[in-house]
KEPAMAR-137485 format. One record per residue (C-alpha): residue number from 1; residue in three letters; z, x, y. Coordinates in Angstrom, 2 decimals. Example, Ala and Ser with C-alpha at 12.3 -4.5 7.8 and 13.67 -1.06 7.14 Angstrom:
@resi->1	resn->ala	up->7.80	east->12.30	north->-4.50 $
@resi->2	resn->ser	up->7.14	east->13.67	north->-1.06 $
This chain:
@resi->1	resn->unk	up->80.94	east->76.76	north->113.16 $
@resi->2	resn->unk	up->82.88	east->79.64	north->114.64 $
@resi->3	resn->unk	up->81.93	east->79.35	north->118.28 $
@resi->4	resn->unk	up->84.30	east->76.49	north->119.31 $
@resi->5	resn->unk	up->87.33	east->77.83	north->118.14 $
@resi->6	resn->unk	up->86.32	east->81.73	north->119.14 $
@resi->7	resn->unk	up->86.65	east->80.21	north->122.83 $
@resi->8	resn->unk	up->89.80	east->78.74	north->122.35 $
@resi->9	resn->unk	up->91.72	east->82.09	north->121.09 $
@resi->10	resn->unk	up->89.94	east->84.22	north->123.22 $
@resi->11	resn->unk	up->90.74	east->81.84	north->126.27 $
@resi->12	resn->unk	up->94.25	east->82.31	north->125.27 $
@resi->13	resn->unk	up->94.01	east->86.04	north->124.30 $
@resi->14	resn->unk	up->95.09	east->85.67	north->120.65 $
@resi->15	resn->unk	up->92.11	east->86.35	north->118.47 $
@resi->16	resn->unk	up->93.38	east->88.94	north->116.31 $
@resi->17	resn->unk	up->91.17	east->91.34	north->115.36 $
@resi->18	resn->unk	up->88.84	east->91.88	north->112.29 $
@resi->19	resn->unk	up->89.27	east->92.67	north->108.35 $
@resi->20	resn->unk	up->91.27	east->95.80	north->107.87 $
@resi->21	resn->unk	up->89.43	east->98.88	north->108.67 $
@resi->22	resn->unk	up->89.47	east->102.35	north->107.54 $
@resi->23	resn->unk	up->90.37	east->105.04	north->110.60 $
@resi->24	resn->unk	up->91.52	east->107.90	north->108.87 $
@resi->25	resn->unk	up->90.08	east->110.02	north->105.55 $
@resi->26	resn->unk	up->90.85	east->112.00	north->102.88 $
@resi->27	resn->unk	up->89.15	east->115.10	north->103.63 $
@resi->28	resn->unk	up->90.80	east->118.65	north->104.58 $
@resi->29	resn->unk	up->91.37	east->119.40	north->108.05 $
@resi->30	resn->unk	up->94.96	east->120.32	north->108.82 $
@resi->31	resn->unk	up->94.40	east->120.58	north->112.64 $
@resi->32	resn->unk	up->94.30	east->116.37	north->113.17 $
@resi->33	resn->unk	up->97.28	east->115.28	north->114.96 $
@resi->34	resn->unk	up->99.05	east->112.20	north->113.54 $
@resi->35	resn->unk	up->97.65	east->108.47	north->114.79 $
@resi->36	resn->unk	up->99.75	east->106.42	north->117.45 $
@resi->37	resn->unk	up->99.70	east->103.02	north->117.60 $
@resi->38	resn->unk	up->98.44	east->101.94	north->120.74 $
@resi->39	resn->unk	up->100.00	east->100.33	north->123.62 $
@resi->40	resn->unk	up->100.24	east->96.98	north->123.69 $
@resi->41	resn->unk	up->97.05	east->94.99	north->124.68 $
@resi->42	resn->unk	up->95.65	east->91.80	north->124.14 $
@resi->43	resn->unk	up->93.47	east->90.57	north->121.23 $
@resi->44	resn->unk	up->90.94	east->89.96	north->123.60 $
@resi->45	resn->unk	up->90.83	east->93.71	north->124.77 $
@resi->46	resn->unk	up->91.10	east->95.39	north->121.48 $
@resi->47	resn->unk	up->88.69	east->92.83	north->118.84 $
@resi->48	resn->unk	up->85.53	east->94.64	north->119.61 $
@resi->49	resn->unk	up->87.23	east->98.00	north->118.62 $
@resi->50	resn->unk	up->88.70	east->96.64	north->115.71 $
@resi->51	resn->unk	up->85.04	east->95.26	north->114.23 $
@resi->52	resn->unk	up->83.83	east->98.85	north->114.43 $
@resi->53	resn->unk	up->86.16	east->100.42	north->113.32 $
@resi->54	resn->unk	up->84.97	east->97.87	north->110.20 $
@resi->55	resn->unk	up->81.67	east->98.78	north->110.51 $
@resi->56	resn->unk	up->82.10	east->102.50	north->109.73 $
@resi->57	resn->unk	up->84.95	east->101.82	north->107.67 $
@resi->58	resn->unk	up->83.35	east->102.59	north->104.20 $
@resi->59	resn->unk	up->81.31	east->105.73	north->105.87 $
@resi->60	resn->unk	up->83.41	east->107.69	north->107.90 $
@resi->61	resn->unk	up->87.14	east->109.19	north->107.98 $
@resi->62	resn->unk	up->89.27	east->111.90	north->109.62 $
@resi->63	resn->unk	up->92.60	east->113.30	north->107.75 $
@resi->64	resn->unk	up->95.73	east->112.09	north->109.91 $
@resi->65	resn->unk	up->99.07	east->112.67	north->108.67 $
@resi->66	resn->unk	up->101.76	east->109.73	north->109.55 $
@resi->67	resn->unk	up->105.37	east->111.19	north->109.84 $
@resi->68	resn->unk	up->108.96	east->108.55	north->110.62 $
@resi->69	resn->unk	up->106.77	east->105.43	north->109.99 $
@resi->70	resn->unk	up->109.03	east->102.33	north->109.47 $
@resi->71	resn->unk	up->107.57	east->100.74	north->106.71 $
@resi->72	resn->unk	up->107.65	east->97.51	north->104.47 $
@resi->73	resn->unk	up->107.83	east->98.80	north->101.01 $
@resi->74	resn->unk	up->105.91	east->97.64	north->97.55 $
@resi->75	resn->unk	up->109.28	east->98.06	north->96.39 $
@resi->76	resn->unk	up->111.87	east->96.46	north->98.21 $
@resi->77	resn->unk	up->111.91	east->94.12	north->101.74 $
@resi->78	resn->unk	up->112.11	east->95.95	north->104.84 $
@resi->79	resn->unk	up->115.53	east->96.56	north->105.47 $
@resi->80	resn->unk	up->116.56	east->96.26	north->109.10 $
@resi->81	resn->unk	up->120.25	east->97.41	north->110.76 $
@resi->82	resn->unk	up->121.60	east->94.60	north->111.55 $
@resi->83	resn->unk	up->119.74	east->91.95	north->109.89 $
@resi->84	resn->unk	up->120.72	east->88.91	north->112.21 $
@resi->85	resn->unk	up->118.05	east->85.90	north->110.64 $
@resi->86	resn->unk	up->117.43	east->83.63	north->107.51 $
@resi->87	resn->unk	up->114.63	east->82.24	north->106.24 $
@resi->88	resn->unk	up->114.85	east->78.28	north->107.07 $
@resi->89	resn->unk	up->113.74	east->75.82	north->104.16 $
@resi->90	resn->unk	up->110.66	east->73.60	north->105.13 $
@resi->91	resn->unk	up->109.57	east->75.31	north->108.35 $
@resi->92	resn->unk	up->109.63	east->79.18	north->109.41 $
@resi->93	resn->unk	up->111.94	east->82.20	north->109.85 $
@resi->94	resn->unk	up->114.29	east->82.46	north->113.28 $
@resi->95	resn->unk	up->112.75	east->85.80	north->114.07 $
@resi->96	resn->unk	up->109.37	east->87.13	north->114.41 $
@resi->97	resn->unk	up->109.81	east->91.03	north->113.75 $
@resi->98	resn->unk	up->111.13	east->89.39	north->110.09 $
@resi->99	resn->unk	up->108.14	east->86.59	north->109.17 $
@resi->100	resn->unk	up->105.79	east->89.52	north->110.56 $
@resi->101	resn->unk	up->107.45	east->91.78	north->107.61 $
@resi->102	resn->unk	up->107.10	east->89.16	north->105.15 $
@resi->103	resn->unk	up->104.04	east->88.24	north->105.92 $
@resi->104	resn->unk	up->102.38	east->92.05	north->105.12 $
@resi->105	resn->unk	up->104.64	east->92.75	north->102.19 $
@resi->106	resn->unk	up->103.09	east->89.16	north->100.57 $
@resi->107	resn->unk	up->99.77	east->91.37	north->101.22 $
@resi->108	resn->unk	up->101.21	east->94.26	north->99.41 $
@resi->109	resn->unk	up->102.97	east->91.80	north->97.23 $
@resi->110	resn->unk	up->99.12	east->90.14	north->96.68 $
@resi->111	resn->unk	up->100.87	east->86.85	north->96.88 $
@resi->112	resn->unk	up->98.48	east->84.41	north->98.70 $
@resi->113	resn->unk	up->101.03	east->81.83	north->98.08 $
@resi->114	resn->unk	up->103.55	east->83.14	north->100.17 $
@resi->115	resn->unk	up->101.15	east->83.52	north->102.90 $
@resi->116	resn->unk	up->100.29	east->80.09	north->102.54 $
@resi->117	resn->unk	up->104.22	east->78.68	north->102.96 $
@resi->118	resn->unk	up->103.91	east->81.18	north->106.34 $
@resi->119	resn->unk	up->102.10	east->78.50	north->108.30 $
@resi->120	resn->unk	up->102.93	east->75.99	north->110.18 $
@resi->121	resn->unk	up->101.84	east->72.66	north->108.69 $
@resi->122	resn->unk	up->100.47	east->70.73	north->112.31 $
@resi->123	resn->unk	up->98.96	east->73.61	north->113.07 $
@resi->124	resn->unk	up->96.56	east->73.23	north->110.58 $
@resi->125	resn->unk	up->96.41	east->69.70	north->110.70 $
@resi->126	resn->unk	up->95.68	east->70.40	north->114.76 $
@resi->127	resn->unk	up->92.93	east->73.40	north->113.70 $
@resi->128	resn->unk	up->91.28	east->70.36	north->110.90 $
@resi->129	resn->unk	up->90.85	east->68.06	north->113.85 $
@resi->130	resn->unk	up->89.16	east->70.30	north->116.48 $
@resi->131	resn->unk	up->86.61	east->72.11	north->113.88 $
@resi->132	resn->unk	up->86.12	east->68.15	north->111.95 $
@resi->133	resn->unk	up->82.90	east->67.90	north->114.25 $
@resi->134	resn->unk	up->81.91	east->71.69	north->113.44 $
@resi->135	resn->unk	up->81.79	east->71.00	north->109.65 $
@resi->136	resn->unk	up->77.94	east->69.50	north->109.21 $
@resi->137	resn->unk	up->79.84	east->66.24	north->107.52 $
@resi->138	resn->unk	up->81.82	east->68.38	north->105.12 $
@resi->139	resn->unk	up->85.51	east->66.85	north->104.95 $
@resi->140	resn->unk	up->88.21	east->69.13	north->106.70 $
@resi->141	resn->unk	up->90.72	east->67.61	north->104.23 $
@resi->142	resn->unk	up->88.40	east->69.41	north->101.96 $
@resi->143	resn->unk	up->87.45	east->72.45	north->103.56 $
@resi->144	resn->unk	up->90.88	east->72.99	north->104.42 $
@resi->145	resn->unk	up->92.56	east->71.91	north->101.19 $
@resi->146	resn->unk	up->95.42	east->74.60	north->100.03 $
@resi->147	resn->unk	up->93.74	east->75.15	north->97.39 $
@resi->148	resn->unk	up->90.85	east->77.07	north->99.03 $
@resi->149	resn->unk	up->93.12	east->78.25	north->101.93 $
@resi->150	resn->unk	up->94.98	east->80.18	north->99.24 $
@resi->151	resn->unk	up->91.83	east->81.22	north->97.79 $
@resi->152	resn->unk	up->90.63	east->82.53	north->100.87 $
@resi->153	resn->unk	up->93.97	east->84.41	north->101.59 $
@resi->154	resn->unk	up->93.40	east->86.08	north->97.91 $
@resi->155	resn->unk	up->90.28	east->86.90	north->98.78 $
@resi->156	resn->unk	up->91.11	east->88.77	north->102.18 $
@resi->157	resn->unk	up->93.89	east->90.54	north->99.88 $
@resi->158	resn->unk	up->91.18	east->91.67	north->97.51 $
@resi->159	resn->unk	up->89.56	east->93.27	north->100.76 $
@resi->160	resn->unk	up->92.63	east->95.08	north->101.78 $
@resi->161	resn->unk	up->93.01	east->96.45	north->98.78 $
@resi->162	resn->unk	up->89.84	east->97.68	north->97.91 $
@resi->163	resn->unk	up->90.04	east->99.57	north->100.92 $
@resi->164	resn->unk	up->93.74	east->101.06	north->99.23 $
@resi->165	resn->unk	up->91.95	east->102.12	north->96.38 $
@resi->166	resn->unk	up->89.33	east->104.40	north->98.42 $
@resi->167	resn->unk	up->92.56	east->106.42	north->100.13 $
@resi->168	resn->unk	up->94.31	east->106.41	north->96.49 $
@resi->169	resn->unk	up->94.29	east->109.46	north->94.81 $
@resi->170	resn->unk	up->94.99	east->107.33	north->91.40 $
@resi->171	resn->unk	up->96.44	east->103.47	north->90.84 $
@resi->172	resn->unk	up->100.03	east->104.25	north->91.04 $
@resi->173	resn->unk	up->99.83	east->105.24	north->94.76 $
@resi->174	resn->unk	up->102.46	east->103.49	north->96.49 $
@resi->175	resn->unk	up->101.53	east->101.47	north->99.96 $
@resi->176	resn->unk	up->103.28	east->100.58	north->102.83 $
@resi->177	resn->unk	up->103.04	east->98.32	north->106.00 $
@resi->178	resn->unk	up->103.86	east->100.28	north->109.15 $
@resi->179	resn->unk	up->105.84	east->97.49	north->110.64 $
@resi->180	resn->unk	up->108.35	east->97.65	north->113.99 $
@resi->181	resn->unk	up->109.01	east->96.14	north->117.24 $
@resi->182	resn->unk	up->107.17	east->97.36	north->119.25 $
@resi->183	resn->unk	up->104.11	east->96.82	north->117.42 $
@resi->184	resn->unk	up->104.96	east->92.73	north->118.65 $
@resi->185	resn->unk	up->102.77	east->91.90	north->122.24 $
@resi->186	resn->unk	up->104.36	east->89.21	north->123.84 $
@resi->187	resn->unk	up->101.98	east->86.04	north->124.46 $
@resi->188	resn->unk	up->102.83	east->85.10	north->128.27 $
@resi->189	resn->unk	up->102.97	east->81.32	north->129.30 $
@resi->190	resn->unk	up->99.57	east->80.98	north->130.17 $
@resi->191	resn->unk	up->98.25	east->82.06	north->127.17 $
@resi->192	resn->unk	up->100.28	east->80.28	north->125.09 $
@resi->193	resn->unk	up->99.77	east->77.11	north->127.30 $
@resi->194	resn->unk	up->96.31	east->77.51	north->127.12 $
@resi->195	resn->unk	up->96.25	east->77.92	north->123.52 $
@resi->196	resn->unk	up->99.09	east->74.83	north->123.10 $
@resi->197	resn->unk	up->96.16	east->72.66	north->125.12 $
@resi->198	resn->unk	up->93.49	east->73.54	north->123.29 $
@resi->199	resn->unk	up->94.56	east->72.62	north->120.18 $
@resi->200	resn->unk	up->97.28	east->70.07	north->120.34 $
@resi->201	resn->unk	up->100.43	east->71.96	north->119.17 $
@resi->202	resn->unk	up->103.48	east->72.34	north->121.28 $
@resi->203	resn->unk	up->104.60	east->75.97	north->120.34 $
@resi->204	resn->unk	up->107.37	east->77.67	north->123.01 $
@resi->205	resn->unk	up->106.57	east->81.15	north->122.30 $
@resi->206	resn->unk	up->104.95	east->83.59	north->120.38 $
@resi->207	resn->unk	up->103.69	east->87.21	north->119.62 $
@resi->208	resn->unk	up->100.35	east->89.15	north->118.56 $
@resi->209	resn->unk	up->100.43	east->92.30	north->116.32 $
@resi->210	resn->unk	up->96.99	east->93.76	north->117.74 $
@resi->211	resn->unk	up->97.45	east->96.62	north->115.56 $
@resi->212	resn->unk	up->98.91	east->98.01	north->112.42 $
@resi->213	resn->unk	up->98.68	east->100.51	north->109.41 $
@resi->214	resn->unk	up->98.89	east->100.51	north->106.03 $
@resi->215	resn->unk	up->100.26	east->103.84	north->104.61 $
@resi->216	resn->unk	up->99.75	east->105.66	north->101.45 $
@resi->217	resn->unk	up->103.53	east->106.76	north->100.86 $
@resi->218	resn->unk	up->102.20	east->109.28	north->98.55 $
@resi->219	resn->unk	up->99.57	east->111.06	north->100.36 $
@resi->220	resn->unk	up->100.37	east->110.25	north->103.69 $
@resi->221	resn->unk	up->96.40	east->108.51	north->103.91 $
@resi->222	resn->unk	up->96.25	east->105.52	north->106.69 $
@resi->223	resn->unk	up->94.05	east->102.88	north->107.53 $
@resi->224	resn->unk	up->93.80	east->100.58	north->110.46 $
@resi->225	resn->unk	up->95.34	east->96.83	north->109.09 $
@resi->226	resn->unk	up->94.48	east->93.10	north->109.36 $
@resi->227	resn->unk	up->95.81	east->91.98	north->112.96 $
@resi->228	resn->unk	up->98.34	east->88.99	north->112.87 $
@resi->229	resn->unk	up->99.85	east->86.56	north->115.27 $
@resi->230	resn->unk	up->103.33	east->84.44	north->115.40 $
@resi->231	resn->unk	up->104.17	east->81.50	north->117.10 $
@resi->232	resn->unk	up->107.57	east->79.68	north->117.73 $
@resi->233	resn->unk	up->108.58	east->75.61	north->117.81 $
@resi->234	resn->unk	up->111.73	east->74.62	north->117.57 $
@resi->235	resn->unk	up->113.54	east->77.88	north->116.82 $
@resi->236	resn->unk	up->111.50	east->78.67	north->114.06 $
@resi->237	resn->unk	up->108.76	east->81.19	north->113.59 $
@resi->238	resn->unk	up->105.32	east->80.97	north->111.46 $
@resi->239	resn->unk	up->102.37	east->82.47	north->111.48 $
@resi->240	resn->unk	up->99.36	east->81.42	north->112.81 $
@resi->241	resn->unk	up->97.49	east->79.82	north->111.26 $
@resi->242	resn->unk	up->94.17	east->79.42	north->113.73 $
@resi->243	resn->unk	up->94.39	east->82.56	north->114.64 $
@resi->244	resn->unk	up->94.36	east->84.03	north->111.18 $
@resi->245	resn->unk	up->92.01	east->81.96	north->109.91 $
@resi->246	resn->unk	up->89.77	east->82.77	north->112.95 $
@resi->247	resn->unk	up->90.20	east->86.45	north->112.40 $
@resi->248	resn->unk	up->89.35	east->86.58	north->109.01 $
@resi->249	resn->unk	up->89.81	east->83.85	north->106.65 $
@resi->250	resn->unk	up->86.81	east->81.89	north->107.63 $
@resi->251	resn->unk	up->84.57	east->84.21	north->105.94 $
@resi->252	resn->unk	up->86.20	east->83.92	north->103.05 $
@resi->253	resn->unk	up->85.55	east->79.70	north->102.58 $
@resi->254	resn->unk	up->82.01	east->78.50	north->101.69 $
@resi->255	resn->unk	up->81.29	east->76.74	north->104.74 $
């Protein structure tokens, strides 16, 4: 079922990487250097790397210390100076960084309903229409119902938490998300045009986060987390439903 839309996303270079993957470890080796977030690159270029990291997540790790990390915390919302954007009821956000921060905060808070509210309903409907012929006769409205999607997001969050547990010293360890403006890779006009044409949307700009890190604030352990895409329409920003669906959520649905 995934092959058709995979081509759509890859043609637009907006396919996000696989589910969260461990790239660091809790073994003692003080000589290792901190891992830096790679230079901006497209999802197509990094998807195989993240997939490889996912495969080795449970078996191999290396210790890393990360200093001076700007974070989204589990205790309070990310503070930025100055805060120039506000959330708009019924649509998206007025800047992509605030949206990205709230998206990953929802993962830290285990709030799948919050993530669902960050989607654009138009994109959900366009995705349903595009995938209708790939569902073996099942109803797109049932397969991609709000209940089913929230459940899939919940399962995605559980996977993140299972990895966090492996990198924690106790259940009380505090986790944050390393989110900054430098992680946002801008989508080109050509990429966005292809995406809109194939999906039937009318977004005017977009950004992709190919790499981000979840960080244990208590012991310094980190691992590569879930990629994401953010798209703008009429001055409002949304989490790209189709990109998140294709990168990880489709695997959590019973289709």
